[in-house]
Residue frames as qw, qx, qy, qz and C-alpha x, y, z in Angstrom:
[[0.522, -0.543, 0.327, 0.570, -51.57, -26.38, 42.30],
 [0.552, 0.351, 0.546, 0.523, -52.01, -26.27, 38.53],
 [0.126, 0.940, 0.253, 0.191, -53.46, -22.68, 38.47],
 [0.449, -0.817, 0.206, 0.297, -50.47, -21.57, 40.57],
 [0.645, -0.130, 0.533, 0.532, -47.95, -23.21, 38.05],
 [0.425, 0.644, 0.489, 0.407, -49.65, -21.51, 35.10],
 [0.106, -0.988, -0.108, 0.026, -49.29, -18.05, 36.70],
 [0.613, -0.515, 0.279, 0.531, -45.48, -18.40, 36.80],
 [0.543, 0.189, 0.495, 0.651, -45.20, -17.89, 33.09],
 [0.096, 0.852, 0.384, 0.342, -47.24, -14.70, 33.10],
 [0.430, -0.865, -0.035, 0.257, -45.02, -12.95, 35.64],
 [0.331, 0.862, -0.367, 0.115, -41.91, -10.84, 34.79],
 [0.765, 0.213, -0.526, 0.306, -38.55, -12.56, 35.40],
 [0.090, 0.425, -0.509, 0.743, -37.68, -10.46, 38.41],
 [0.592, -0.270, 0.282, -0.705, -40.95, -11.40, 40.13],
 [0.853, 0.036, -0.467, -0.228, -40.89, -15.03, 39.17],
 [0.460, 0.196, -0.745, 0.443, -38.34, -15.83, 41.81],
 [0.249, -0.151, 0.517, -0.805, -40.39, -14.23, 44.64],
 [0.798, -0.006, -0.100, -0.594, -43.49, -16.16, 43.36],
 [0.771, 0.152, -0.618, 0.036, -41.51, -19.40, 43.32],
 [0.148, 0.254, -0.690, 0.662, -40.35, -18.60, 46.89],
 [0.531, -0.154, 0.233, -0.800, -43.89, -18.26, 48.00],
 [0.866, 0.026, -0.358, -0.349, -44.74, -21.74, 46.82],
 [0.596, 0.147, -0.710, 0.345, -42.08, -23.15, 49.11],
 [0.260, -0.372, 0.427, -0.782, -43.66, -21.38, 52.26],
 [0.024, -0.155, -0.962, 0.222, -45.30, -23.83, 54.77],
 [0.257, -0.544, -0.651, -0.462, -49.10, -24.05, 54.70],
 [0.492, -0.734, -0.447, 0.140, -49.30, -23.17, 58.35],
 [0.170, 0.817, -0.148, 0.530, -48.22, -19.63, 59.27],
 [0.691, -0.713, 0.075, -0.094, -47.35, -20.89, 62.71],
 [0.893, -0.075, 0.077, 0.437, -44.04, -22.29, 61.65],
 [0.430, -0.097, 0.187, 0.878, -42.60, -19.18, 59.75],
 [0.224, 0.722, 0.253, -0.603, -44.02, -15.72, 59.08],
 [0.693, 0.623, 0.331, 0.148, -44.54, -14.77, 55.48],
 [0.269, 0.918, -0.217, 0.195, -41.74, -12.17, 55.69],
 [0.869, -0.404, 0.116, 0.261, -39.14, -14.57, 57.16],
 [0.084, -0.846, 0.413, 0.326, -35.55, -13.19, 56.72],
 [0.502, -0.230, 0.772, 0.315, -34.35, -16.46, 55.13],
 [0.533, 0.613, 0.573, 0.112, -36.84, -16.13, 52.33],
 [0.156, 0.972, -0.019, -0.176, -35.69, -12.59, 51.61],
 [0.311, -0.658, 0.612, 0.309, -32.05, -13.65, 51.62],
 [0.581, 0.113, 0.771, 0.236, -32.82, -16.60, 49.32],
 [0.474, 0.802, 0.362, -0.042, -34.71, -14.28, 46.91],
 [0.016, 0.916, -0.303, -0.262, -31.76, -11.88, 46.73],
 [0.438, -0.392, 0.755, 0.291, -29.31, -14.78, 46.00],
 [0.574, 0.364, 0.713, 0.172, -31.50, -16.28, 43.33],
 [0.341, 0.915, 0.179, -0.121, -32.15, -12.93, 41.70],
 [0.152, -0.828, 0.444, 0.306, -28.47, -12.17, 41.67],
 [0.537, -0.113, 0.794, 0.261, -27.72, -15.53, 40.11],
 [0.536, 0.648, 0.540, 0.033, -30.33, -14.87, 37.49],
 [0.174, 0.959, -0.082, -0.208, -28.77, -11.52, 36.58],
 [0.297, -0.613, 0.666, 0.304, -25.25, -12.95, 36.42],
 [0.576, 0.167, 0.769, 0.219, -26.36, -15.83, 34.18],
 [0.462, 0.819, 0.340, -0.029, -28.07, -13.35, 31.83],
 [0.031, 0.918, -0.311, -0.246, -25.03, -11.11, 31.64],
 [0.430, -0.372, 0.767, 0.298, -22.71, -14.15, 30.93],
 [0.594, 0.466, 0.645, 0.114, -25.15, -15.34, 28.18],
 [0.308, 0.934, 0.099, -0.152, -25.06, -11.84, 26.60],
 [0.170, -0.776, 0.545, 0.268, -21.28, -11.68, 26.66],
 [0.554, -0.097, 0.792, 0.239, -20.97, -15.21, 25.19],
 [0.538, 0.686, 0.490, 0.020, -23.38, -14.32, 22.34],
 [0.139, 0.963, -0.124, -0.197, -21.44, -11.10, 21.70],
 [0.346, -0.567, 0.682, 0.307, -18.11, -12.92, 21.53],
 [0.597, 0.191, 0.759, 0.177, -19.51, -15.52, 19.16],
 [0.414, 0.856, 0.302, -0.065, -20.80, -12.71, 16.99],
 [0.040, -0.916, 0.323, 0.234, -17.39, -11.01, 16.91],
 [0.626, -0.323, 0.654, 0.276, -15.32, -14.03, 16.02],
 [0.659, 0.507, 0.468, 0.300, -16.32, -14.24, 12.28],
 [0.177, 0.983, 0.012, 0.046, -15.47, -10.51, 11.98],
 [0.351, -0.773, 0.501, 0.168, -12.04, -10.93, 13.53],
 [0.710, -0.034, 0.639, 0.294, -11.31, -14.09, 11.48],
 [0.541, 0.757, 0.317, 0.183, -12.25, -12.17, 8.32],
 [0.038, -0.968, 0.246, 0.021, -9.83, -9.40, 9.34],
 [0.598, -0.478, 0.604, 0.219, -7.12, -12.05, 9.90],
 [0.731, 0.344, 0.528, 0.262, -7.69, -13.51, 6.40],
 [0.342, 0.928, 0.092, 0.120, -7.46, -10.03, 4.87],
 [0.267, -0.860, 0.423, 0.099, -4.23, -9.31, 6.72],
 [0.687, -0.205, 0.642, 0.273, -2.74, -12.65, 5.67],
 [0.625, 0.652, 0.358, 0.236, -3.61, -11.82, 1.94],
 [0.082, 0.988, -0.118, 0.052, -1.93, -8.43, 2.40],
 [0.504, -0.646, 0.551, 0.160, 1.24, -10.02, 3.89],
 [0.771, 0.156, 0.569, 0.241, 1.30, -12.55, 1.09],
 [0.488, 0.829, 0.196, 0.189, 1.06, -9.79, -1.44],
 [0.187, -0.927, 0.325, 0.017, 3.92, -7.88, 0.36],
 [0.683, -0.339, 0.605, 0.230, 6.06, -10.99, 0.21],
 [0.711, 0.463, 0.449, 0.280, 5.43, -11.30, -3.44],
 [0.198, 0.971, -0.040, 0.127, 6.46, -7.66, -3.96],
 [0.431, -0.755, 0.483, 0.102, 9.59, -8.25, -1.91],
 [0.763, -0.015, 0.583, 0.279, 10.53, -11.25, -3.94],
 [0.556, 0.737, 0.285, 0.258, 10.03, -9.27, -7.11],
 [0.066, -0.977, 0.201, -0.034, 12.13, -6.48, -5.66],
 [0.639, -0.491, 0.546, 0.229, 14.98, -8.93, -4.83],
 [0.740, 0.301, 0.517, 0.308, 14.91, -10.31, -8.36],
 [0.352, 0.902, 0.167, 0.186, 14.84, -6.86, -9.93],
 [0.349, -0.872, 0.285, 0.190, 17.89, -5.75, -7.91],
 [0.692, -0.239, 0.573, 0.369, 20.03, -8.18, -9.77],
 [0.517, 0.498, 0.485, 0.500, 19.31, -6.41, -13.07],
 [0.145, -0.843, -0.135, 0.500, 20.20, -2.88, -11.99],
 [0.640, 0.603, 0.226, 0.419, 21.01, -0.78, -15.13],
 [0.446, -0.425, 0.001, 0.788, 23.85, 1.75, -15.18],
 [0.333, 0.805, 0.447, 0.200, 21.91, 4.52, -16.92],
 [0.275, -0.366, 0.079, 0.886, 23.48, 7.63, -18.26],
 [0.384, 0.752, 0.315, -0.433, 21.73, 10.38, -20.30],
 [0.599, 0.334, 0.476, 0.550, 21.97, 10.94, -24.04],
 [0.105, -0.530, -0.043, 0.840, 22.90, 14.62, -24.73],
 [0.021, 0.022, 0.637, 0.770, 21.72, 14.35, -28.30],
 [0.209, -0.547, -0.774, -0.241, 18.09, 13.96, -27.02],
 [0.271, -0.466, -0.477, 0.694, 18.18, 16.74, -24.45],
 [0.125, 0.909, 0.380, 0.115, 15.86, 19.73, -24.82],
 [0.425, 0.590, -0.129, 0.675, 17.95, 22.96, -25.31],
 [0.320, -0.740, 0.201, -0.556, 17.05, 24.23, -21.84],
 [0.924, -0.381, 0.030, -0.010, 18.31, 21.01, -20.16],
 [0.168, 0.775, -0.585, 0.168, 21.96, 21.03, -18.97],
 [0.961, -0.132, -0.244, 0.020, 23.67, 17.74, -18.33],
 [0.526, -0.756, 0.374, 0.110, 26.46, 17.15, -15.88],
 [0.207, 0.656, -0.685, -0.241, 29.81, 15.91, -17.13],
 [0.235, -0.114, 0.964, -0.060, 29.07, 12.30, -16.03],
 [0.404, -0.068, -0.544, -0.732, 25.64, 12.63, -17.72],
 [0.296, -0.301, -0.889, 0.178, 23.79, 11.54, -14.68],
 [0.072, -0.589, -0.466, 0.657, 22.46, 14.83, -13.53],
 [0.198, 0.478, 0.515, 0.683, 20.19, 17.16, -15.41],
 [0.092, -0.538, -0.389, 0.742, 19.20, 20.73, -14.57],
 [0.318, 0.746, 0.494, 0.313, 16.88, 23.08, -16.38],
 [0.392, -0.117, -0.020, 0.912, 18.43, 26.50, -17.17],
 [0.162, 0.653, 0.296, -0.678, 16.90, 29.92, -17.54],
 [0.434, 0.670, -0.222, -0.560, 17.55, 29.96, -21.33],
 [0.951, 0.278, 0.134, -0.024, 18.12, 27.71, -24.26],
 [0.499, -0.489, 0.507, 0.505, 21.60, 26.53, -25.23],
 [0.468, 0.643, -0.393, -0.461, 22.99, 26.74, -28.73],
 [0.533, -0.184, 0.825, 0.051, 22.78, 23.05, -29.67],
 [0.112, 0.104, -0.760, -0.631, 22.19, 21.28, -33.00],
 [0.672, 0.122, 0.235, -0.692, 18.52, 20.74, -33.90],
 [0.154, 0.196, -0.929, -0.272, 19.02, 17.06, -34.76],
 [0.602, -0.210, -0.525, -0.563, 16.03, 14.72, -35.22],
 [0.560, -0.200, -0.757, 0.273, 16.64, 12.97, -31.89],
 [0.135, 0.021, -0.414, 0.900, 16.28, 16.16, -29.82],
 [0.075, -0.739, -0.657, 0.128, 13.11, 17.24, -27.99],
 [0.246, 0.310, 0.120, 0.910, 12.39, 20.80, -29.05],
 [0.372, -0.583, -0.169, -0.702, 9.25, 21.71, -26.99],
 [0.818, -0.528, -0.183, -0.138, 9.01, 19.35, -24.11],
 [0.080, -0.789, 0.568, -0.219, 11.88, 19.66, -21.51],
 [0.969, -0.142, 0.162, -0.121, 12.79, 15.93, -21.85],
 [0.162, 0.658, -0.730, -0.090, 15.86, 13.77, -22.16],
 [0.956, 0.029, -0.200, -0.214, 16.41, 10.03, -22.80],
 [0.690, -0.509, 0.495, 0.141, 18.79, 7.52, -21.43],
 [0.146, 0.624, -0.646, -0.415, 21.60, 6.47, -23.74],
 [0.052, -0.116, 0.987, 0.093, 21.01, 2.78, -23.54],
 [0.688, -0.015, -0.195, -0.699, 17.88, 1.08, -24.94],
 [0.375, -0.145, 0.883, -0.242, 16.32, -2.19, -23.75],
 [0.562, 0.172, -0.529, -0.613, 14.81, -4.82, -26.01],
 [0.789, -0.182, -0.576, -0.111, 14.51, -7.68, -23.56],
 [0.526, 0.003, -0.638, 0.563, 15.05, -8.72, -19.99],
 [0.392, -0.832, -0.391, 0.030, 14.40, -6.95, -16.64],
 [0.444, 0.367, -0.133, 0.807, 15.95, -3.66, -15.76],
 [0.427, -0.804, -0.402, 0.098, 15.92, -1.27, -12.90],
 [0.424, 0.268, -0.173, 0.848, 17.32, 2.18, -12.00],
 [0.279, -0.726, -0.484, 0.401, 16.76, 4.97, -9.42],
 [0.233, 0.590, 0.160, 0.756, 16.20, 8.64, -9.89],
 [0.268, -0.368, -0.479, 0.751, 16.67, 11.22, -7.13],
 [0.005, -0.649, -0.515, -0.560, 13.68, 13.64, -7.25],
 [0.406, -0.619, -0.453, 0.497, 14.09, 15.38, -3.90],
 [0.117, -0.614, -0.086, 0.776, 13.31, 19.17, -3.94],
 [0.000, -0.017, -0.615, -0.788, 12.15, 19.06, -7.61],
 [0.399, 0.286, 0.428, -0.758, 8.62, 20.42, -7.92],
 [0.756, 0.477, 0.036, -0.448, 7.75, 19.31, -11.49],
 [0.043, -0.453, 0.856, 0.246, 9.13, 16.07, -13.03],
 [0.923, 0.135, 0.050, -0.357, 8.28, 12.89, -14.77],
 [0.111, -0.489, 0.857, 0.117, 10.28, 9.64, -14.89],
 [0.849, 0.204, 0.377, -0.308, 9.66, 6.37, -16.73],
 [0.449, -0.122, 0.711, 0.527, 10.35, 4.79, -20.10],
 [0.548, 0.638, 0.032, -0.540, 9.36, 5.47, -23.68],
 [0.865, 0.337, 0.320, 0.189, 9.69, 3.82, -27.02],
 [0.534, -0.223, 0.340, 0.741, 12.79, 4.61, -29.04],
 [0.257, 0.350, 0.607, 0.665, 10.59, 5.97, -31.76],
 [0.037, -0.776, -0.540, 0.325, 8.48, 8.51, -29.90],
 [0.295, 0.823, 0.208, 0.439, 7.83, 11.87, -31.46],
 [0.563, -0.284, -0.214, 0.746, 10.45, 14.43, -30.30],
 [0.112, 0.139, 0.180, 0.967, 9.14, 17.60, -32.00],
 [0.398, -0.435, -0.311, -0.746, 6.24, 19.75, -30.88],
 [0.505, -0.339, 0.443, -0.658, 3.91, 19.31, -27.95],
 [0.494, 0.060, -0.858, -0.125, 3.56, 15.71, -26.88],
 [0.733, -0.443, 0.116, -0.503, 1.11, 13.96, -24.49],
 [0.067, 0.439, -0.879, 0.173, 3.09, 11.55, -22.31],
 [0.795, -0.055, 0.271, -0.541, 0.62, 8.71, -22.65],
 [0.624, -0.154, 0.760, 0.099, 0.97, 4.94, -23.27],
 [0.692, 0.587, 0.419, 0.024, -0.73, 5.16, -26.64],
 [0.351, 0.916, -0.195, 0.031, 2.00, 7.61, -27.61],
 [0.812, 0.287, -0.401, 0.311, 4.73, 5.36, -26.34],
 [0.045, 0.510, -0.517, 0.686, 5.34, 6.78, -22.80],
 [0.713, -0.472, -0.519, -0.019, 4.91, 5.02, -19.48],
 [0.280, 0.395, -0.344, 0.804, 5.59, 7.55, -16.76],
 [0.420, -0.688, -0.521, 0.280, 5.00, 8.75, -13.22],
 [0.214, 0.610, 0.104, 0.756, 4.67, 12.51, -12.74],
 [0.295, -0.555, -0.489, 0.605, 4.80, 15.12, -9.91],
 [0.092, 0.378, 0.270, 0.881, 2.88, 18.33, -10.68],
 [0.391, -0.549, -0.071, -0.735, 1.09, 20.73, -8.36],
 [0.293, -0.379, 0.721, -0.501, 2.09, 18.74, -5.27],
 [0.880, 0.082, 0.271, -0.382, 0.28, 15.73, -6.66],
 [0.217, -0.316, 0.873, 0.302, 1.68, 12.42, -7.96],
 [0.734, 0.418, 0.119, -0.522, 0.04, 11.19, -11.14],
 [0.554, -0.019, 0.756, 0.348, 0.38, 8.17, -13.39],
 [0.325, 0.482, -0.253, -0.774, 0.11, 9.65, -16.89],
 [0.228, 0.187, 0.932, 0.210, -2.45, 7.39, -18.52],
 [0.324, -0.088, -0.338, -0.879, -5.74, 7.84, -20.23],
 [0.091, -0.926, -0.011, -0.367, -7.42, 8.89, -18.06],
 [0.298, 0.504, -0.591, 0.555, -4.65, 9.99, -15.69],
 [0.727, -0.490, -0.481, 0.024, -4.63, 8.42, -12.25],
 [0.218, -0.800, 0.321, -0.458, -3.93, 10.32, -9.05],
 [0.737, -0.007, -0.617, 0.275, -1.47, 8.28, -6.89],
 [0.450, -0.832, 0.044, -0.320, -2.01, 9.12, -3.16],
 [0.681, 0.205, -0.511, 0.483, 1.17, 9.07, -1.13],
 [0.540, -0.763, -0.321, 0.155, 1.62, 9.73, 2.62],
 [0.428, -0.720, 0.155, 0.523, 4.96, 11.46, 2.19],
 [0.399, 0.833, -0.248, -0.291, 6.94, 13.30, -0.38],
 [0.959, 0.178, 0.059, 0.211, 9.09, 11.10, -2.64],
 [0.274, -0.834, 0.372, 0.301, 12.90, 11.41, -2.50],
 [0.032, -0.416, 0.822, 0.388, 14.08, 8.64, -4.74],
 [0.820, 0.269, 0.133, -0.487, 12.01, 6.68, -7.30],
 [0.405, -0.214, 0.853, 0.251, 12.88, 3.21, -8.55],
 [0.652, 0.430, -0.221, -0.584, 11.86, 2.43, -12.14],
 [0.530, -0.132, 0.837, 0.023, 11.33, -1.32, -12.84],
 [0.565, 0.456, -0.360, -0.586, 11.07, -2.61, -16.41],
 [0.579, -0.022, 0.815, 0.025, 10.07, -6.24, -17.28],
 [0.235, 0.362, -0.485, -0.760, 10.20, -6.18, -21.05],
 [0.200, -0.068, -0.939, -0.272, 8.75, -9.67, -21.71],
 [0.065, -0.486, -0.796, 0.356, 5.97, -9.14, -19.18],
 [0.036, 0.646, 0.400, 0.648, 5.05, -5.73, -20.61],
 [0.525, -0.729, -0.412, 0.154, 5.43, -4.33, -17.11],
 [0.293, 0.466, -0.228, 0.803, 6.59, -0.90, -15.88],
 [0.578, -0.682, -0.440, 0.078, 6.44, -0.29, -12.12],
 [0.120, 0.676, -0.278, 0.672, 7.54, 2.51, -9.77],
 [0.709, -0.440, -0.490, 0.251, 8.73, 2.15, -6.17],
 [0.237, -0.923, 0.168, -0.253, 9.46, 4.54, -3.30],
 [0.738, 0.273, -0.511, 0.346, 13.10, 3.65, -2.55],
 [0.145, -0.576, 0.452, -0.665, 12.99, 5.24, 0.82],
 [0.635, -0.197, 0.576, -0.477, 10.79, 2.47, 2.36],
 [0.064, -0.110, 0.947, 0.295, 10.86, -0.04, -0.57],
 [0.453, 0.418, 0.656, -0.436, 7.10, 0.38, -1.06],
 [0.326, 0.360, 0.713, 0.506, 5.20, -0.04, -4.30],
 [0.105, 0.351, 0.066, -0.928, 3.90, 3.18, -5.84],
 [0.653, 0.501, 0.117, -0.556, 2.23, 2.23, -9.09],
 [0.447, -0.051, 0.801, 0.394, 2.27, -0.36, -11.92],
 [0.369, 0.339, -0.316, -0.806, 1.26, 0.76, -15.43],
 [0.867, 0.239, 0.271, -0.343, -1.35, -1.44, -17.21],
 [0.602, -0.251, 0.662, 0.369, 0.51, -4.15, -18.92],
 [0.577, 0.745, -0.044, -0.333, 1.21, -3.62, -22.57],
 [0.893, 0.031, 0.296, 0.339, 3.23, -5.79, -24.96],
 [0.114, -0.812, 0.314, 0.479, 6.37, -4.11, -26.12],
 [0.848, 0.410, 0.304, 0.143, 7.48, -4.48, -29.73],
 [0.534, 0.694, -0.154, 0.457, 10.49, -2.13, -29.96],
 [0.540, 0.025, -0.452, 0.710, 13.38, -0.86, -27.85],
 [0.334, -0.891, -0.284, -0.118, 12.49, 1.22, -24.77],
 [0.464, 0.345, -0.327, 0.748, 14.71, 3.88, -23.21],
 [0.334, -0.522, -0.514, 0.593, 14.80, 5.56, -19.77],
 [0.088, 0.697, 0.365, 0.611, 12.85, 8.82, -19.84],
 [0.295, -0.457, -0.410, 0.732, 13.09, 12.07, -17.73],
 [0.063, 0.752, 0.346, 0.558, 11.11, 15.26, -17.96],
 [0.390, -0.323, -0.385, 0.771, 12.19, 18.28, -15.82],
 [0.040, 0.772, 0.492, 0.400, 9.52, 20.97, -15.70],
 [0.315, -0.947, -0.057, -0.017, 11.03, 23.22, -13.08],
 [0.531, 0.611, -0.356, 0.467, 14.49, 24.89, -12.52],
 [0.521, -0.772, 0.205, -0.301, 14.59, 24.61, -8.74],
 [0.561, -0.494, 0.664, 0.020, 16.72, 21.45, -8.41],
 [0.318, 0.422, -0.760, -0.379, 18.37, 18.77, -10.69],
 [0.970, -0.059, 0.070, -0.226, 17.19, 15.25, -11.30],
 [0.055, -0.636, 0.770, 0.005, 19.91, 12.70, -10.66],
 [0.926, 0.087, -0.307, -0.201, 20.22, 9.13, -11.88],
 [0.629, -0.625, 0.458, -0.064, 21.84, 7.05, -9.16],
 [0.365, 0.552, -0.733, -0.156, 24.90, 5.10, -10.36],
 [0.976, -0.169, 0.046, -0.130, 25.09, 1.30, -10.16],
 [0.064, -0.703, 0.708, 0.032, 28.19, -0.77, -9.61],
 [0.738, 0.188, -0.632, -0.143, 29.39, -4.36, -10.39],
 [0.744, -0.519, 0.284, -0.310, 28.86, -6.71, -7.41],
 [0.412, -0.492, 0.766, 0.047, 30.90, -9.67, -6.41],
 [0.679, 0.222, 0.698, 0.052, 28.99, -12.04, -8.79],
 [0.276, -0.031, 0.569, 0.774, 29.58, -9.75, -11.73],
 [0.035, 0.691, 0.665, 0.282, 25.94, -8.42, -11.88],
 [0.053, 0.419, -0.042, 0.906, 24.94, -4.79, -11.67],
 [0.371, -0.610, -0.669, 0.207, 23.46, -3.82, -8.29],
 [0.015, -0.906, -0.173, -0.386, 22.35, -0.42, -7.02],
 [0.231, 0.593, -0.443, 0.632, 24.63, 1.87, -5.05],
 [0.550, -0.514, 0.307, -0.583, 22.71, 1.11, -1.84],
 [0.015, -0.265, 0.955, -0.130, 23.40, -2.66, -2.11],
 [0.478, -0.212, -0.767, -0.373, 21.01, -5.51, -1.50],
 [0.084, -0.152, -0.758, 0.628, 19.92, -4.66, 2.05],
 [0.309, -0.496, -0.568, -0.580, 16.20, -4.63, 2.52],
 [0.062, -0.163, -0.659, 0.732, 14.19, -3.10, 5.38],
 [0.122, -0.647, -0.696, -0.287, 10.61, -2.39, 6.12],
 [0.067, -0.502, 0.086, -0.858, 9.14, 0.91, 7.18],
 [0.643, -0.397, 0.213, -0.619, 6.84, -0.87, 9.71],
 [0.033, 0.154, -0.976, 0.148, 6.69, -4.06, 11.65],
 [0.628, -0.189, -0.380, -0.652, 3.50, -6.00, 11.13],
 [0.245, -0.153, 0.846, -0.447, 1.91, -7.83, 14.08],
 [0.316, -0.197, -0.824, -0.426, -0.43, -10.64, 13.24],
 [0.574, -0.379, 0.018, -0.726, -3.93, -10.57, 14.65],
 [0.846, -0.155, -0.508, 0.035, -3.30, -14.18, 15.84],
 [0.453, 0.087, -0.511, 0.725, -0.86, -12.59, 18.33],
 [0.226, -0.250, 0.180, -0.924, -3.52, -10.14, 19.52],
 [0.777, -0.155, 0.117, -0.599, -6.19, -12.84, 19.84],
 [0.094, 0.368, -0.925, -0.023, -4.39, -16.03, 20.71],
 [0.522, 0.100, 0.713, -0.458, -7.64, -17.74, 21.81],
 [0.689, 0.499, -0.056, -0.522, -8.80, -17.89, 18.29],
 [0.248, 0.475, -0.822, -0.194, -6.17, -20.39, 17.28],
 [0.189, -0.053, 0.948, -0.250, -7.92, -23.05, 19.27],
 [0.552, 0.395, 0.400, -0.616, -11.27, -22.48, 17.78]]
């Protein structure tokens, strides 16, 4: 019998069962022929069981291989949600410091026309006859906010819909106003720009900011002590860009640049809320553009593992 047993290990898996079956056959052919139907049926059953067991084993190994990948995806999503919650918390805090910004006509480039309430600015086809005072921009079509900030957190919104060329942000009170100026942090400007259907953070080097949709209203957030200037899409409350942090040492002012004459830029008014703090015109209501579904909900079986 030992030679027969050793031959089992040299046969392919599908033939192994038939060879095993032959070992169960009676010694005398007088009891059952070698091609007995019950042997064929038993061989089919055993072979089917072998195939099923193999498939189940492969599936189990495949699932065990996928679990670490899914768990890593869950961890990444949880980090993303935590970051979003931090941004939302920051958003809520900033809302309580909404600034009621109006524009300073003494700083406006001669081609910029301000509305009577000094919240709207349009670029005209020609220069106005205005005094060439030291505060006025004479080459760049720029204008500053009237109020300056030397401490605290401040926030305001600018309507940019239908304007093809613009820049918004903050600048030092002492920036150069005469001649051509590069709107860079080293020159005292922290701005976001739209030019050529692209959104760019004006830094050195400049950074292209990819956005899925056109901006309608931009929120400018200033945290003076933290050296932080950030921009938000006010349509869906999403973060656009945060400038590299820089310690501020002098007053900062809201900054606008209007490079096209198609539509005006408009600074949204703020009002005094019930607690006596300035809040944006839209109030404190928050909403999300999307509803996030946790991967734990998609793979509930992973919770028990």
